[in-house]
N, C-alpha and C positions, 0 to 999 in steps of 0.2 A: 661517443655520446652516451650519456647516462639514460637509462630507461626511466620513464615517468612512473612514479609510484602508483600502484593499483589503488583505485578509489574504492573505499569501503562503502557498502550500501547494497541496494537491491539492483539486480540486473533487470533489463527490460522484460526478460522471460518471467522472472519472479513477480514483477509488478503485474504483468498480464495475468498470470495464474491466480494471484491474490484477488485481482479485480473480478475475474470470472467466478471464483469461489464465493466471494462475499457479496457480489451484486453492486459494488461501488465502482466508480470510474478509475482508470489508471492514474489520473491526476489526483484524485482523492487519496488513493493509496500512497502516492509520493508525499502528499501533504501530511498524512498521518505519520508516515515514517520519519519525516523531518521533525515532527513534534515529539514523538514518543520513542523513537529509535527503531531498530531493525529486528526486534523480536517478533517472529511470525505470528504467534498466538495473540499477542497484544494488538498487532496490526489488524488481524482478522476480527477480533472482538470489536474494536472501534469502527472498522469499516462496516460490519454487519449492523451495528447500532445506527450508524449514519445512514446507510441505505434503507433501513427500516423506517427511520424518521422521515425520510424524503418521499416515501410511497404515498400516493394519494389516499386520503381517508374516504371510505364509502359510507 
């Protein structure tokens, strides 16, 4: 049998680490990666902006 090709993208561990670092949810990290790709700095930038926008205003 042939091996399945390794899927490109973020592992669950990477998604979790990015979520913790940025304050976004894991699903938001996956959504961002699907839109802009797998560049860590770009994902963090967008996730931080998103999590900042979702914070309650005082």
